[in-house]
C-alpha positions as a Markdown table, in Angstrom:
| # | Residue | x | y | z |
|---|---|---|---|---|
| 1 | Unk | 29.8 | -23.6 | 72.5 |
| 2 | Unk | 26.7 | -25.7 | 72.2 |
| 3 | Unk | 26.9 | -29.2 | 70.7 |
| 4 | Unk | 26.4 | -29.6 | 67.0 |
| 5 | Unk | 23.0 | -31.2 | 66.1 |
| 6 | Unk | 24.2 | -33.2 | 63.0 |
| 7 | Unk | 27.4 | -34.4 | 61.6 |
| 8 | Unk | 27.2 | -35.3 | 57.9 |
| 9 | Unk | 30.1 | -37.6 | 57.1 |
| 10 | Unk | 31.3 | -38.1 | 53.5 |
| 11 | Unk | 34.0 | -40.8 | 53.1 |
| 12 | Unk | 35.7 | -40.5 | 49.8 |
| 13 | Unk | 38.6 | -41.7 | 47.6 |
| 14 | Unk | 39.5 | -40.3 | 44.2 |
| 15 | Unk | 36.0 | -39.0 | 43.4 |
| 16 | Unk | 36.4 | -35.2 | 43.4 |
| 17 | Unk | 33.9 | -34.8 | 40.6 |
| 18 | Unk | 31.0 | -36.4 | 42.5 |
| 19 | Unk | 32.2 | -35.0 | 45.9 |
| 20 | Unk | 31.7 | -31.5 | 44.6 |
| 21 | Unk | 28.0 | -32.1 | 44.1 |
| 22 | Unk | 27.6 | -34.0 | 47.4 |
| 23 | Unk | 29.1 | -31.0 | 49.3 |
| 24 | Unk | 26.9 | -28.5 | 47.5 |
| 25 | Unk | 23.8 | -30.4 | 48.5 |
| 26 | Unk | 25.0 | -30.5 | 52.1 |
| 27 | Unk | 25.6 | -26.8 | 52.2 |
| 28 | Unk | 22.3 | -25.9 | 50.6 |
| 29 | Unk | 20.3 | -26.7 | 53.7 |
| 30 | Unk | 17.4 | -24.8 | 55.3 |
| 31 | Unk | 18.8 | -25.9 | 58.7 |
| 32 | Unk | 22.0 | -24.5 | 60.1 |
| 33 | Unk | 23.1 | -26.6 | 63.1 |
| 34 | Unk | 25.5 | -29.1 | 61.4 |
| 35 | Unk | 29.0 | -29.8 | 60.2 |
| 36 | Unk | 30.2 | -31.8 | 57.2 |
| 37 | Unk | 33.3 | -34.0 | 57.5 |
| 38 | Unk | 35.0 | -35.1 | 54.3 |
| 39 | Unk | 37.3 | -38.1 | 55.0 |
| 40 | Unk | 39.8 | -38.5 | 52.2 |
| 41 | Unk | 41.1 | -42.0 | 52.0 |
| 42 | Unk | 44.7 | -41.0 | 51.1 |
| 43 | Unk | 43.6 | -39.7 | 47.7 |
| 44 | Unk | 45.2 | -37.2 | 45.3 |
| 45 | Unk | 45.2 | -33.5 | 45.9 |
| 46 | Unk | 42.0 | -33.1 | 43.9 |
| 47 | Unk | 39.9 | -34.0 | 46.8 |
| 48 | Unk | 41.4 | -31.4 | 49.1 |
| 49 | Unk | 41.1 | -28.9 | 46.2 |
| 50 | Unk | 37.3 | -29.5 | 46.1 |
| 51 | Unk | 37.0 | -28.8 | 49.8 |
| 52 | Unk | 39.1 | -25.7 | 49.5 |
| 53 | Unk | 37.1 | -24.5 | 46.5 |
| 54 | Unk | 33.8 | -24.9 | 48.5 |
| 55 | Unk | 35.3 | -22.6 | 51.2 |
| 56 | Unk | 32.9 | -23.2 | 54.0 |
| 57 | Unk | 33.7 | -23.2 | 57.7 |
| 58 | Unk | 31.0 | -25.9 | 58.1 |
| 59 | Unk | 33.3 | -28.4 | 56.2 |
| 60 | Unk | 36.2 | -30.2 | 57.9 |
| 61 | Unk | 38.7 | -32.1 | 55.8 |
| 62 | Unk | 40.4 | -35.2 | 57.2 |
| 63 | Unk | 42.8 | -37.4 | 55.4 |
| 64 | Unk | 44.2 | -40.9 | 56.3 |
| 65 | Unk | 47.9 | -41.2 | 56.1 |
| 66 | Unk | 47.7 | -44.3 | 54.0 |
| 67 | Unk | 45.0 | -46.0 | 51.9 |
| 68 | Unk | 42.7 | -48.0 | 54.2 |
| 69 | Unk | 39.7 | -50.3 | 53.8 |
| 70 | Unk | 36.4 | -48.5 | 53.1 |
| 71 | Unk | 35.1 | -49.5 | 56.5 |
| 72 | Unk | 38.2 | -48.1 | 58.2 |
| 73 | Unk | 37.8 | -44.8 | 56.4 |
| 74 | Unk | 34.2 | -44.6 | 57.6 |
| 75 | Unk | 35.2 | -45.4 | 61.2 |
| 76 | Unk | 38.0 | -42.8 | 61.0 |
| 77 | Unk | 35.5 | -40.1 | 59.8 |
| 78 | Unk | 32.8 | -41.0 | 62.3 |
| 79 | Unk | 35.3 | -40.9 | 65.2 |
| 80 | Unk | 35.8 | -37.2 | 64.4 |
| 81 | Unk | 32.1 | -36.3 | 64.4 |
| 82 | Unk | 30.9 | -33.8 | 67.0 |
| 83 | Unk | 27.2 | -33.9 | 66.3 |
| 84 | Unk | 24.5 | -35.4 | 68.4 |
| 85 | Unk | 23.5 | -37.4 | 65.4 |
| 86 | Unk | 25.8 | -38.7 | 62.6 |
| 87 | Unk | 24.7 | -39.2 | 59.0 |
| 88 | Unk | 27.0 | -41.0 | 56.6 |
| 89 | Unk | 26.4 | -40.3 | 52.9 |
| 90 | Unk | 28.3 | -41.5 | 49.8 |
| 91 | Unk | 30.5 | -39.1 | 47.9 |
| 92 | Unk | 28.1 | -39.6 | 45.0 |
| 93 | Unk | 25.0 | -38.9 | 47.1 |
| 94 | Unk | 23.3 | -35.7 | 48.3 |
| 95 | Unk | 20.8 | -34.3 | 50.7 |
| 96 | Unk | 17.5 | -32.6 | 49.8 |
| 97 | Unk | 17.5 | -28.9 | 50.9 |
| 98 | Unk | 15.0 | -29.6 | 53.7 |
| 99 | Unk | 16.7 | -33.0 | 54.7 |
| 100 | Unk | 18.4 | -31.9 | 57.9 |
| 101 | Unk | 15.4 | -29.7 | 59.0 |
| 102 | Unk | 13.1 | -32.7 | 58.6 |
| 103 | Unk | 15.5 | -35.0 | 60.5 |
| 104 | Unk | 15.6 | -32.4 | 63.3 |
| 105 | Unk | 11.8 | -32.3 | 63.4 |
| 106 | Unk | 11.6 | -36.1 | 63.5 |
| 107 | Unk | 14.2 | -36.6 | 66.2 |
| 108 | Unk | 12.4 | -34.0 | 68.4 |
| 109 | Unk | 9.0 | -35.7 | 68.2 |
């Protein structure tokens, strides 16, 4: 198995409504060599439900065993990334459809 080019990390806590949009933008890419890691900071089942609803094998769900500081949740998520490059976005952010393709082009130049 070849290394993954990009890991898109989304730390979150209790924001299933905005996470749904962020995940959709991540999965609507014109580039295919990436994974998405959702790091749930010990939130309610609603976060897991959004990930399950999306139903993509590109998305990995992680959950801390107890509430942690935001920076700790970020570090936890990034520690699970398998990509050559790691991108961290907020659970209320998104990617443009050509975002990863453009990043790939720029990193190869």
